[in-house]
C-alpha positions, 0 to 999 in steps of 0.5 A: 528174961522171963520178966518180959511176955507176948501178950494177946487178947481174945473175946470170943471162940473165933479169935481165941483158935485164933490166938492158940495159932498165935501161940504155937507159932512163937513157940515153933519160931523159938521164943524164950519170952512168957506167953500170955492171954487176956480173956475178955469173955468165958470160953468153954472148959475144953477150949480153957484147958487147951488155952492152958497148955498152950501159954504160960498166963492166961489173964481174965480182964473186963470188957470194955466197949468204946460204944462209939456206933458213929465213928466205927460206921466208918470203918464198917466195922462195928465189933471193933469197939471190944478193942478197948479191952486192949487197954489192959495190957498196960495192967500186967505190971509183973512184966518189966516190957511187953509186946502186944500182938492181935490174935489175928497175926501169925509169927513167920521168923523169931521175933525176940528182938522186938524187946531191944525196943522202946515203948511206944514201937509199931509198924505204919499203917498202911491205910495211913503210913503217918499212923501206926497199927496197933496189931503189934507194938512193944510197951511197958506196962504202967498202972499210970500209962492205964489210967491217962489212957482211960482218961483220953477214952473218956474226955475225947474218946477215939477217932477211929472208934477202936483203940488204934484212934486212941493210942495214936492219939496219946503215943501222938509222936510216934510218926516223927520224934524217934525213928528207932520207934517205926517198926519195919512192916516185916513185923506186922504184914497186912496180908489182906492188902498187899495185892495193893503192890504185889512186886514187893510182895515178891520181892520181900516177902520172903523176908516177913516176920509176922503176918497179920490178917487185917479185914473180916476175912480171916483164916478160920474163916476159910477151908483147908484141905491136908490131902492136896495142901490147898485152902478154899471158901471165903468172899475175897475178890481173886487177886486179893484171894491168891496173894493171901493164900501162901498165909492162909495155907501156913496158919491152917498148917500150924492148926493141924500140926500144933493145935488141934493135936491138944484137944483131946475127945470131946465130951457131949457139950465140948467146943467143936474143932471145924473139919473140911471135907478133903475131896470138896477142895479143888486142886491148887493152881500154884502146883500147876505149871512146869518146874521153877514156875516158868510155864509163861512169861512174866507179868508186863508192867500194864498187866500188874497194875491191871492185876493180871498176874500169873500166879501159875507161871513165874509171878507164883507165890511158891517161893514165898510158901516154902519160906514160910514153911522152913520157917514156922517149922524149924523149931518144931519136931512134929513136921 
């Protein structure tokens, strides 16, 4: 249906890069829905031109900030105040139903089936599962709902200072009223938090449909070498970085294959596309070890608990990476 759309929001150039990968990943997975980007700042002309090539509609919105420094400080994320701008997705009333997705998400399998869900459908937040995470949610645009959200923001504010606290307060019956509105975790998998339950990642990783890069470490903050197919850099702890590498690698493949070619030769003063030196990337440890990942035995339960995982042997993420590559490019013509 042409009156249904996937929607995202950007408020700076970094998230704009994420949004471009998000949009291309949806197209690679064969979506039939419109792609809409809400823009809360003024991008440079070259970047805007690439946005126009990627999205069906560009909607410029006013930047909204909760200004709640006290509550935002609890999460040490002062930048999340501007997520109130997200509320303006309810003003897109020329669409009958939408799926909002943060610009730091990556789609690895077709998710058009989300439009069969009703407002307000979302996945549990990993930090407090009786709350939903607002990185992915199904909603119906409505000026009435938008007005009520603004009133709630003025009268009570947000208990976390961002959009997630406010929306959880407004849709407060999500956790117990209708189980059909509770999206499976595979529609909003927190890539950088799955290290806390690695066995589940290895068991269900090939079923993931949407990867969400929560936190401050985003894929565009890492380096990537196409020559060695390896991700490097960043400040994550070793165990966490190892579990997120397959997803960051897939993000960069979409960027290199589908986004970077959209940038024409840049005139002076245009937006730079970062380049990472191929020669400085270390050889990926995931390609070491024997065929089939049997270099050594699987980790024991106590090793899992200590985080002492055999990443280069039978516990490696080779199968997850192979699945990600297969799904993200199965509808792409240039892979």
